[in-house]
C-alpha angles and dihedrals in degrees: 000000000000118000114236114237134185097211133031122252111233100186129089112315091230089067098043095092132021095238093061102066097026095050091045098046094034092055091046092050092046088060095041097053093048091046088058096038103075098046089043092049092047092048096247092124136023127221129194094249130146091207135059124268095256093048091048091049092052093045097050093045098046101030101026116035101023097050090051091058092043089052092050091050096046097042087056096042098046095068088055089052097045104029090232129125115273123258103263145140118034093356091056092044088053091053092049092049091050090054092047090048089056091052093051091046095053093044091051095037094127089062097047136063112265092238090057093049091050094044094050091048094050093048095079098049090046094052093042093051090048092050094049093043091052092051095047093048093045090050091044089229094148098164092066093057084092087075088063089051090059092046088048089056089052089053089047089055089050092052090048089051091054093046091052092044093049091050097045093248132137111283095194096094090055090048090050089052091051092049090048091053091050090049090051089053089053090051093048103037096028088046088060104038100040097058090039094053090041092052092050091050095047093047089055088050088052091236118168090208114079132176120265112257123237106288146140094308090055092048091051092048094049093046093049089049092052092050095049094044093049090048091050091051091051091047090052089061090061093247089130139342120229105148095159092052093050093042087059090043094054092045088053090050090050090056094044094050092045090054090046091053093047089052087064091057101233089178090073100053104053092116092062108074096190089055098038093057090057092051092047091047091052088047089067088068094071090039092052094044092050091050089047091054092052091044092055089052095046121002089185090062096044116015113221091241089067097065091037090059093041087059097039108033092029110036100023096036096049095042091051096048090045095049093044092053095045095045093046093052093045097046095043096052100254125133115269093246127126109229121207089263092054091048089053089055090054093047091049093054092042094052090043089057094048094048092046091054091049090046089060090073122082100263130149090237098045093112090053090048091050093050092047092046093051093046089053090049089052090048091051097050098035086046087058089053090051097045100036103026092089092050090051093051099041127075118265112290116254114252115260116248 
């Protein structure tokens, strides 16, 4: 898992690789925003924001926390793709400061001009895209430019969000586009690493059953997902209304992704916690899509917020915590083994997702479920800071003899 380098880095360890600061600060901020979210939403506290609680929650999840983790992952993966040294030192510090500046701007947005809030928030994605583009072009690794296309779509969704916000329009379609892009990244990147890691594990176990490699079925599933998600985003703008069509489409996606997951044989890897969490996280895709299909047929039966949180808290949350733990262990020289503490992080985020889905329904205890869900989410991500923060700030562990 270590990245080969031709010269040592003599600066602070925290800024030697992109995953170190962005995983650490991203996980901390994931817990902080959710810790503030419920009391803010319920009116227990007030924040100097120029947008409503729900809009702020969507923004800081999709354009605050998630891009930080994506940046950490890509800034660590790109050197493996290009054979070049990683972005580190002052360049990496500049990227982190740009991200932090955006967080301060949005959380003090009521005290700042709107143009300043928007400009500060777009600074980080612009600098990050430029840094990754430079590395890919310098390394002549053209096939991975498609990763920048996906990130570009996320930035497009962010710009759309600001345009709607500035004009007093509904920001939900922009948020749906952003969530769709993140789900597509899970399908593409998760669809590569999950069967790869699973194959490595099963080969070591001398299993004769191995996961199916990425093939035509996977391409068809990803393409169908893109079409349905784009159509849903367009429908949410009021451009047209075809709920029955998209209900069928999401039900189809649920079946396709369930089959895709089963082709990776999740039933054989339950002893490996680092691998199991990725399978469970991906499993929330068919769950979320099935709930979305029912919701489009009858919102009274399944409120739309239920599938949205199945896909965000469930799929995105579990995939992120799983990837952060695995990547941190691998790149800092520790064995790829989930300790009891790490397993508790996974369980906390999993239960948080389940409770948040249930809380979407009109129950007398839904507020209690929301509070419990969000506290578990905070425990999961702040637990990551506690368990993995030292590894992220210390030099790579020496190999055991």
